[in-house]
N, C-alpha and C positions, 0 to 999 in steps of 0.2 A: 627471229626473236633476238632481242638485244640482252646482253648480260647486265646485271645490276652493278652499279658502281658501289664502291664501299660507302660513300656518303648516303646513297639511296637506301642501301641495306641497313645502315644504322638508323635512318629515319623510320623505316618500316619496323624495326625491332623496338624502337622507342615508342612508336604508336601502338604496337601490340602490347607492350608493357603497360602503357597508360590505360588502354582499354581493359586489361586484366585487373588493374588496380581499381578502376572505376566500378567494375562489376563486383569486386570484393567489397568495396565501401558502400555500394548501393544495395546490398543484400536485403533480406526480408526486414520488414518493419519490426522494431523492438516491441516486445510485449512485456509491460511492467505494471506494478501496482504503485501508483503515485499518490501523493497527498499535497494539495495546495492550501496554504494558509492565507485566506482572503481577509484576515483581520489586520488591525493596526498594531498587533502585539506579537512578540516572539512566543512560540508554542513548543512544548515538548510532546512527542508522539510515541506511543507504543502500539504494536500490532500483535494480533493473535490469529492463528490459522491452523488447519489440520492438513497434514501431508501424509505420505505413505507410512511414516514412522509414528504418527500420532499428533497430539496437540503441542504447539510451540507458541510461546510469547517472546517478543523481542522489543527492546527499547534501549535507548532513547534517541530519536532523531530530533535535533534542535532546528526548527524551521523559522527563519526570519519572517517578519511581517510582509505580506503581499508577495510571497514566493512559494515555489514548489520544490519537492524533493522526491526521489525514487526510494520507496521503502523496500521493495522486492524487485529484483531484476529477473527477466525471463517470463515465459508463459505462465499464467496463473495455474496453480495446482488444485484449487478448490473453488467452489461457487461462493461460499461465505467467508468473509474476513471480518475481523473485529478490531475496533480502534478505541483507544483511550488517549485523550490529549489534555494537557494542562496549559493554561494561559500564564506565562511567567511574569508578564508585566501588570496585568489588571486583576489577576486571580480568576477563579472559576475553572471549569473543566467541561469536556465533552465526554460523557460517560453513558453507560447503559446497564442492563441487567444480565448480561452474559458474563458471569464471574470467572476470572482467570487470574493467574499469578503475575506479579510484577515486583519491582523493588525500586528504590530511589536512584541507584546508580545503574550504569549500563548493564543490560542483562540479556541472556538467552536462556529460557527456562522450558524444559520439556515436561509436559503434563499440566493438567489444570486442577488436579485433586490435592487436597490437604495443603494448600498454600501456606497457611499460618504454621502448621506443624513442621513444614520444611524450611521455615525461616523467611518466607516471602510475604508480601502484602497480598490480600485478596481484593481485587480491583474489578469494578464493573465496566465492561467494554460495550460499545454499541455495535450492532450488526450492520455489515455492508453486504448487500446481495449483488454480486457482479453479474448475475444472470448468465453465468458460464462464458463470459467474454474472455478473450485472450489477454486483454489489458484493461485497466480501470484507473480512474482518478477520483479521489474523494476531495470535496471542497469544504473546508472548514470555514464557517461564517459566524458572525455575531448574531444574536437573536434579532437585533434591529435590522440586520441585512437579509434575514431569511424570510422568504415569502413562499409558503408551500403552494404548489400548483394544484394539488388535489389531496384529499384526506387519504390516509393509508388504510387499507383493508386489514382486518385482523387475520393473522396467519397462525396455523397450528405449528407447534414445534416439529421439526423434521430430523431425520438422520443426518449425521455429519455436523451437528451443532454441539457446543459444550454444555455440560450440565448447568442448569440455571433454575432458580426457584420460581421464576416467572415464565409463562408460556412463550413470550416473545420479547425481543429486545427492542428498544426504541430505534426508529430508523433515522431520526433527525441528525443532522450534523451541526445543529445550532447549539450554542453553549447552554448548559444547564445552570 
């Protein structure tokens, strides 16, 4: 058996280091909650969700026309998420009947109760059912761009959803 030369040893170490780096970078796929703005306008987005500590709403993500952004990083912690969005350029909003707290400036709010009494706005968010996937992307579209592929079946309210005066939130991501 021949001894390794110092040059060969350095090449082997470099190769092993590159392989280790490649393994680290190629790790498991990211699991995130993303939102794509498929409109010609800039939009502001807020999200609501329930985690181990209770209900939280967060905003605002400012998303340029025809672009996407990650709202929550990592594996999803809930099946249902709630979105409220406003069109900065043409007016209008994407909203629903799941009422949660928000405010005009950047926010993170714990709890969905007594929004007005706590100094927040009471805002209707629309429901997103991720079907318990590890990652999810919501597509915001204009009404003219939205073509429903099938009617939605009525669904009874279930556990893990915020209080709402209506039995279900609209599912659409088309502007109201």
